[in-house]
BAFI-3210 file (N, C-alpha, C; in Angstrom, 3 decimals, decimal comma, padded with zeros to 6 digits):
// residues 181
n [1|2|3|4|5|6|7|8|9|10|11|12|13|14|15|16|17|18|19|20|21|22|23|24|25|26|27|28|29|30|31|32|33|34|35|36|37|38|39|40|41|42|43|44|45|46|47|48|49|50|51|52|53|54|55|56|57|58|59|60|61|62|63|64|65|66|67|68|69|70|71|72|73|74|75|76|77|78|79|80|81|82|83|84|85|86|87|88|89|90|91|92|93|94|95|96|97|98|99|100|101|102|103|104|105|106|107|108|109|110|111|112|113|114|115|116|117|118|119|120|121|122|123|124|125|126|127|128|129|130|131|132|133|134|135|136|137|138|139|140|141|142|143|144|145|146|147|148|149|150|151|152|153|154|155|156|157|158|159|160|161|162|163|164|165|166|167|168|169|170|171|172|173|174|175|176|177|178|179|180|181]
n.u [-001,868|-002,509|-004,529|-006,137|-008,015|-010,294|-012,340|-014,282|-013,357|-013,750|-014,943|-014,341|-011,819|-009,125|-009,875|-011,937|-009,386|-006,851|-008,673|-009,129|-006,380|-005,674|-007,180|-006,742|-004,493|-002,228|000,159|-000,605|-000,833|-001,687|-002,191|-002,534|-001,235|001,165|001,815|001,588|003,934|006,122|005,832|006,161|009,444|009,926|008,873|010,353|009,743|006,795|005,168|002,607|000,901|-001,872|-003,373|-004,587|-005,911|-005,551|-002,422|-002,950|-004,292|-002,076|-000,365|-001,047|-003,046|-001,410|001,149|000,284|-000,431|001,516|003,458|001,398|001,708|004,512|004,213|002,599|004,833|006,604|005,563|005,779|006,808|005,511|003,971|001,064|-000,577|-002,566|-003,963|-004,781|-006,215|-005,848|-008,348|-008,242|-006,589|-007,204|-007,525|-005,157|-004,669|-002,559|-000,725|-001,731|-000,997|001,990|003,392|003,816|002,857|000,344|-003,094|-005,530|-008,691|-011,236|-013,800|-014,986|-018,449|-019,852|-023,160|-024,477|-025,729|-024,671|-022,083|-022,230|-023,665|-021,034|-019,190|-020,253|-022,073|-020,967|-018,930|-016,901|-013,318|-012,610|-011,427|-013,711|-015,749|-018,383|-022,134|-022,079|-019,631|-018,919|-020,749|-019,984|-017,681|-018,314|-019,683|-018,516|-016,142|-017,262|-017,851|-015,286|-013,925|-015,818|-015,622|-012,595|-012,878|-012,462|-014,116|-016,792|-018,053|-020,977|-021,006|-022,884|-024,964|-023,162|-021,142|-017,863|-015,968|-018,530|-018,051|-014,790|-014,905|-016,652|-015,418|-013,161|-014,955|-015,358|-012,554|-011,773|-013,610|-012,645|-010,230|-010,683|-012,015|-009,896|-008,412|-009,313|-010,797]
n.v [-015,809|-013,248|-010,643|-009,286|-006,317|-005,715|-003,479|-000,414|002,528|004,093|002,437|001,339|-000,085|001,325|002,156|-000,260|-001,973|-000,797|-000,791|-003,902|-005,188|-003,814|-005,124|-007,883|-008,040|-007,119|-006,027|-003,184|-002,333|-000,046|000,470|002,602|004,247|003,669|004,301|006,560|007,753|005,852|007,840|010,198|009,868|009,729|011,518|014,126|017,320|017,197|017,700|019,042|017,790|015,969|014,215|010,488|010,363|012,916|012,051|010,130|011,413|013,006|011,134|009,746|006,828|004,817|004,631|005,300|002,730|000,702|001,896|000,930|-001,701|-001,526|-000,841|-002,935|-004,644|-004,482|-005,236|-007,355|-010,007|-009,755|-011,021|-012,468|-009,863|-006,614|-006,145|-002,743|-002,669|-000,893|001,017|-000,082|-001,703|-004,569|-004,377|-005,096|-008,464|-009,427|-008,541|-009,409|-012,053|-011,574|-012,055|-014,738|-015,940|-017,199|-015,833|-014,443|-012,933|-010,423|-008,780|-005,346|-004,966|-002,413|-000,663|000,811|003,258|004,002|004,448|006,695|008,608|008,111|009,275|012,007|013,770|013,948|015,469|014,185|014,569|013,377|010,610|010,430|012,139|012,471|010,866|009,376|008,786|007,113|005,342|003,622|002,924|001,430|-000,774|-001,948|-003,081|-004,431|-007,654|-008,647|-007,783|-009,638|-012,011|-012,138|-012,255|-013,879|-014,063|-012,050|-009,259|-007,624|-004,120|-001,731|-001,389|-001,262|-000,045|000,453|-001,382|-003,220|-004,808|-005,523|-007,252|-008,961|-009,845|-011,401|-012,657|-014,826|-014,998|-016,386|-018,752|-019,743|-020,556|-022,625|-024,488|-025,462|-026,581|-028,731|-029,723]
n.w [011,792|009,130|008,782|006,382|005,843|003,337|000,950|000,028|-000,161|002,679|003,821|006,285|007,145|008,334|010,527|011,512|011,501|012,898|015,384|015,622|015,369|018,191|019,720|019,366|020,641|018,005|015,455|013,407|010,274|007,859|004,411|002,854|004,304|004,448|001,671|001,399|002,980|001,218|-000,705|000,064|000,284|-002,251|-003,623|-002,130|-002,155|-002,127|000,242|000,662|-000,683|000,805|000,979|000,384|-002,173|-003,223|-003,939|-005,983|-007,495|-008,280|-009,399|-011,363|-012,133|-012,900|-011,833|-009,315|-008,439|-008,819|-006,546|-004,573|-004,646|-004,388|-001,739|-000,398|-001,026|000,861|003,417|003,317|005,122|007,588|010,415|012,093|011,777|011,511|008,898|006,632|003,663|000,866|-001,154|-003,700|-004,196|-004,752|-007,293|-008,638|-007,628|-007,258|-005,177|-002,852|-002,942|-002,349|-000,010|001,462|003,814|006,313|006,265|006,094|004,301|005,120|003,324|004,083|003,858|002,614|001,772|-000,924|-000,329|002,406|001,909|000,734|002,354|004,181|002,564|001,043|002,710|004,659|003,915|002,626|001,785|-001,137|-003,837|-005,335|-007,434|-007,509|-007,071|-009,023|-010,088|-007,944|-007,295|-010,165|-009,876|-007,113|-007,922|-010,257|-008,447|-006,717|-007,139|-007,494|-004,542|-003,424|-004,388|-003,695|-000,885|002,764|004,217|004,628|005,901|006,708|007,145|007,342|009,760|012,254|014,795|015,188|017,145|016,993|015,179|014,613|016,985|015,622|013,740|014,742|016,060|013,814|012,687|015,188|014,689|012,279|012,557|014,965|013,459|011,429|013,412|014,356|012,634]
ca.u [-001,749|-002,379|-005,747|-006,230|-009,394|-010,284|-013,167|-014,666|-012,500|-014,865|-015,486|-013,714|-011,301|-008,244|-010,447|-012,308|-007,936|-006,963|-009,205|-008,448|-004,934|-005,417|-008,236|-006,054|-002,657|-001,272|000,946|-001,061|-000,379|-002,445|-001,502|-002,309|-000,017|002,545|001,735|001,931|005,325|006,279|005,281|007,154|010,398|010,255|008,642|009,941|008,802|005,667|004,757|001,632|-000,226|-001,597|-004,335|-004,079|-006,955|-004,527|-001,282|-003,405|-004,466|-000,537|001,033|-001,916|-003,720|-000,107|002,131|000,035|-000,261|002,961|003,943|000,598|001,995|005,685|003,377|002,802|006,242|007,499|004,940|005,148|007,745|004,971|003,412|000,436|-000,829|-003,982|-003,930|-005,678|-005,728|-006,410|-009,893|-008,384|-005,786|-008,222|-007,372|-003,959|-004,852|-000,575|-000,979|-002,526|-000,291|003,627|003,657|003,682|002,305|-000,836|-003,889|-007,320|-009,250|-012,296|-014,227|-015,974|-018,876|-021,055|-024,233|-023,894|-026,256|-023,778|-020,819|-023,061|-023,505|-019,809|-018,699|-020,757|-022,682|-020,199|-018,104|-015,188|-012,353|-012,511|-010,960|-014,916|-016,523|-019,630|-022,152|-022,339|-018,401|-018,871|-021,610|-019,519|-016,261|-018,549|-020,856|-017,139|-015,693|-018,075|-018,046|-014,163|-014,183|-016,602|-014,759|-010,823|-012,766|-012,945|-015,067|-017,787|-019,102|-022,047|-020,988|-023,826|-025,728|-022,494|-019,798|-015,958|-015,795|-018,957|-017,416|-013,837|-015,648|-017,465|-014,532|-012,196|-015,395|-015,283|-010,972|-012,106|-014,416|-012,203|-008,978|-010,540|-012,086|-009,193|-006,956|-009,905|-011,223]
ca.v [-015,229|-012,068|-010,411|-008,053|-005,767|-005,344|-002,576|000,412|003,864|004,651|000,927|001,799|-000,380|001,827|002,234|-001,370|-002,429|-000,370|-001,844|-005,211|-005,233|-003,837|-006,447|-009,298|-007,218|-007,367|-004,664|-002,555|-002,011|000,858|000,504|003,966|005,604|003,553|004,449|008,115|007,642|006,205|009,071|011,230|009,607|010,081|013,223|015,225|018,827|017,569|017,299|019,764|015,952|014,619|012,809|009,757|010,795|013,559|011,165|009,324|012,577|013,749|010,300|009,018|005,234|003,264|004,958|004,701|001,138|000,097|002,110|000,821|-002,986|-001,664|-000,538|-004,538|-005,805|-003,575|-006,165|-009,021|-010,595|-009,350|-012,053|-011,843|-008,351|-006,152|-004,705|-002,177|-002,371|000,372|000,504|-000,518|-002,842|-005,453|-004,315|-006,145|-009,220|-010,182|-007,733|-010,666|-013,590|-011,157|-012,688|-016,730|-015,944|-017,453|-014,935|-014,158|-011,629|-009,723|-007,777|-004,687|-004,590|-001,751|-000,266|001,977|004,173|003,984|005,252|008,132|009,068|008,481|010,552|013,217|013,888|014,303|015,989|013,527|014,557|011,941|010,537|009,988|013,529|012,202|010,008|008,731|007,789|006,135|003,507|002,922|001,847|000,164|-002,083|-002,555|-003,882|-005,320|-008,757|-008,274|-008,493|-011,166|-013,431|-012,027|-012,485|-015,001|-013,751|-010,953|-008,319|-006,225|-003,051|-000,700|-000,835|-001,598|000,473|000,057|-001,669|-004,077|-005,634|-005,691|-008,152|-009,866|-010,023|-011,392|-014,139|-015,346|-015,949|-017,697|-020,177|-020,539|-021,466|-023,542|-025,643|-025,927|-027,584|-029,804|-031,340]
ca.w [010,592|009,181|009,118|005,632|005,482|001,751|000,877|-000,596|000,678|003,767|004,465|007,674|007,050|008,834|011,586|012,462|011,514|014,386|016,592|015,719|016,180|019,788|020,586|019,028|020,578|016,899|014,862|012,191|008,921|006,642|003,306|002,709|005,343|003,774|000,182|001,615|002,848|000,020|-002,043|000,643|-000,091|-003,775|-004,076|-000,641|-002,008|-002,188|001,349|001,038|-000,672|002,394|001,231|-000,160|-003,429|-003,882|-004,273|-006,524|-008,767|-008,858|-009,616|-012,234|-011,820|-013,531|-011,321|-008,156|-008,760|-008,505|-004,897|-003,731|-004,966|-003,481|-000,029|000,344|-000,770|002,061|004,889|003,237|005,997|008,485|010,597|012,427|012,046|010,887|007,587|006,118|002,426|000,287|-001,364|-004,957|-003,741|-005,120|-008,558|-008,275|-007,283|-006,886|-003,802|-001,922|-002,968|-001,878|001,582|002,084|005,649|006,243|005,385|006,165|004,165|005,419|002,920|004,913|003,028|003,299|000,799|-001,641|000,316|003,631|001,581|000,038|003,576|004,875|001,772|000,599|003,683|005,813|003,326|003,279|000,457|-001,872|-005,782|-006,099|-007,816|-007,275|-006,367|-010,639|-010,080|-006,373|-007,750|-011,118|-009,018|-006,458|-008,706|-011,076|-007,596|-005,697|-007,640|-006,831|-003,456|-003,085|-004,713|-002,633|000,375|002,803|005,140|004,381|007,200|006,376|008,143|007,496|010,902|013,589|015,032|014,472|018,069|016,430|013,303|015,375|017,449|014,859|013,132|015,829|016,486|013,078|013,001|015,715|014,264|011,519|013,183|015,566|012,094|010,848|013,989|014,900|011,363]
c.u [-002,571|-003,913|-005,583|-007,871|-009,285|-011,851|-013,605|-013,961|-014,034|-015,740|-015,823|-012,782|-010,068|-008,570|-011,164|-010,406|-007,282|-007,021|-008,884|-007,806|-004,814|-006,169|-007,401|-004,029|-002,027|-000,727|-000,233|-000,431|-001,657|-001,952|-001,553|-001,116|001,032|002,853|002,353|003,667|006,251|006,648|006,366|008,886|010,918|009,880|008,499|009,565|007,083|004,448|003,166|000,748|-000,467|-002,630|-004,069|-005,059|-006,339|-002,885|-001,871|-003,894|-002,661|000,325|-000,428|-001,791|-002,328|000,619|001,754|-000,276|000,539|003,236|002,650|001,413|003,912|005,185|003,253|003,498|006,714|006,991|004,765|005,853|006,669|003,839|002,368|-000,319|-002,237|-003,903|-004,729|-005,504|-006,103|-007,485|-009,694|-006,842|-006,223|-007,649|-005,903|-003,947|-003,055|-000,716|-000,762|-002,039|001,171|003,985|003,154|002,897|000,954|-001,820|-005,128|-008,547|-010,757|-012,455|-015,345|-017,108|-020,033|-021,533|-023,433|-024,615|-025,542|-022,374|-021,210|-022,819|-022,317|-019,224|-019,040|-021,732|-022,221|-018,886|-017,355|-014,280|-012,163|-011,986|-012,543|-015,690|-018,525|-020,763|-022,418|-020,716|-018,522|-019,857|-021,263|-018,035|-017,053|-019,502|-019,108|-016,299|-016,171|-017,887|-015,811|-013,453|-014,554|-015,537|-012,905|-011,052|-012,767|-014,136|-015,573|-018,370|-019,880|-021,093|-021,971|-024,290|-024,781|-021,487|-018,791|-015,984|-017,105|-018,656|-016,583|-014,036|-016,154|-016,536|-013,434|-013,393|-015,197|-013,581|-010,838|-012,313|-013,466|-011,090|-009,293|-011,126|-011,048|-007,895|-007,799|-010,859|-009,780]
c.v [-013,814|-011,801|-009,250|-008,049|-005,162|-004,634|-001,371|001,285|004,194|004,005|001,029|000,627|-000,337|001,749|000,819|-001,968|-002,072|-000,904|-002,780|-005,819|-004,889|-004,760|-007,537|-008,994|-007,672|-005,987|-004,606|-002,148|-000,910|000,569|001,900|004,682|004,793|003,854|005,728|008,329|007,138|007,361|010,117|011,502|009,529|011,743|014,358|016,993|018,811|017,510|018,288|018,974|015,512|013,908|012,030|009,877|011,826|012,868|010,435|010,583|012,748|012,159|009,757|007,513|004,584|003,253|004,772|003,630|000,477|000,974|001,711|-001,272|-003,167|-001,742|-002,267|-004,968|-005,445|-004,653|-007,465|-010,398|-010,280|-010,656|-011,440|-010,582|-007,979|-005,598|-004,037|-002,148|-001,341|-000,060|-000,150|-001,281|-004,117|-005,702|-005,639|-006,815|-010,143|-009,440|-008,423|-011,597|-012,910|-012,248|-014,232|-017,023|-016,335|-016,541|-015,243|-012,506|-011,479|-008,834|-007,083|-004,360|-003,469|-000,920|000,810|003,495|004,878|004,855|006,811|009,300|009,614|010,195|011,858|013,787|014,656|015,274|015,131|014,239|013,173|012,068|010,396|011,720|013,407|011,077|008,663|007,980|006,963|004,909|002,935|002,229|000,922|-000,805|-002,849|-003,363|-004,908|-006,977|-009,225|-008,868|-009,094|-012,076|-013,428|-012,655|-014,152|-015,651|-012,530|-010,309|-007,518|-005,210|-001,874|-000,374|-001,315|-000,722|-000,377|-001,157|-003,312|-005,364|-005,690|-007,179|-009,093|-010,970|-011,053|-013,440|-015,362|-016,011|-016,663|-019,283|-021,158|-021,372|-022,706|-024,625|-026,677|-026,835|-028,681|-030,816|-032,249]
c.w [010,474|008,488|007,785|005,606|003,803|001,888|000,090|-000,003|001,473|003,891|005,595|007,806|008,107|010,014|012,772|012,554|012,889|015,247|016,925|016,487|017,656|020,607|020,467|019,886|019,087|016,816|014,054|011,476|008,122|005,235|002,354|003,434|004,877|002,327|000,419|002,146|002,346|-001,018|-001,658|000,185|-001,121|-004,464|-002,782|-000,379|-002,205|-000,655|001,229|000,276|000,830|002,000|-000,211|-002,050|-004,039|-004,104|-005,674|-008,044|-009,388|-009,743|-010,914|-011,769|-011,870|-012,344|-009,632|-007,375|-008,125|-007,270|-004,208|-003,618|-003,800|-001,887|000,883|000,428|000,913|003,494|003,961|004,002|007,326|008,884|011,596|013,386|011,358|009,995|006,988|004,708|001,694|-000,607|-003,225|-004,996|-004,417|-006,637|-009,407|-007,490|-006,342|-005,670|-002,583|-001,773|-002,637|-001,215|001,386|003,148|005,630|006,606|005,909|005,282|004,372|004,165|004,180|003,602|003,490|001,828|000,300|-000,824|001,743|002,847|001,159|001,329|004,065|003,720|001,464|001,544|004,654|005,060|003,408|001,782|-000,210|-003,485|-005,942|-006,275|-007,484|-007,055|-007,890|-010,370|-009,057|-006,864|-008,910|-010,560|-007,767|-007,383|-010,008|-010,067|-006,447|-005,702|-007,144|-005,525|-002,431|-003,041|-003,777|-001,521|000,923|003,719|004,624|005,732|006,645|007,780|008,671|008,646|012,302|013,329|015,047|015,918|017,548|015,598|014,212|015,709|016,653|014,072|013,536|016,201|015,301|012,430|013,932|015,592|013,080|011,665|014,230|014,654|011,958|011,490|014,366|014,119|010,581]
res [m|n|v|i|l|i|g|m|k|h|s|g|k|s|s|v|g|k|n|l|a|s|m|l|d|r|k|f|f|d|i|d|e|i|i|k|t|l|f|y|k|n|y|p|k|k|k|s|i|t|q|i|f|e|i|f|k|f|l|k|e|e|k|f|r|f|l|e|a|k|a|f|f|s|i|k|n|v|k|n|a|s|i|a|a|a|g|g|s|i|l|n|e|s|n|f|e|i|s|s|n|p|k|t|i|i|f|l|k|a|s|i|e|t|l|k|k|r|i|f|e|n|r|k|k|t|i|f|q|d|e|k|s|l|i|k|t|f|e|n|r|k|k|i|y|e|n|l|a|d|i|t|i|q|v|d|t|k|d|i|q|e|i|a|i|e|i|k|n|k|i|d|q|r|e|t|k|y|i|y|v]
***
């Protein structure tokens, strides 16, 4: 079964995904990294663009979302992997239906305060110009994340290892429930 991590940018999807993959002895796929690979293949002279938000700005949303869908398609046959979805992947629900392989979708739920701290206080490069754009995106996506998720994990006060362990435990509980019911 694949484990797909969703959530806002800077919610910890990549870090937790790598940790979880290691813990469960699975492969790890980061949709942002696959998007970068596809982008450089299509635009070999744009190697100076190194951040996912720069690719988004360069391509504009429609072309970026198309590349994102291609990234999901490129791993459609993957089994038993940990996958970090891009923050906006949830805007195209078909990204999660490309593969017929069993999956559990995990929402890494970070509060707006945690996201602000991770992005603005730590001065991370991001698509969000200011707190207002972050809040608007957060509010627009929150329900979509919640509705798409099989499991929601609150991440505000936990470190990467704690989150990965909690996910593993919840997955184990789900698998046991389905086996013995």
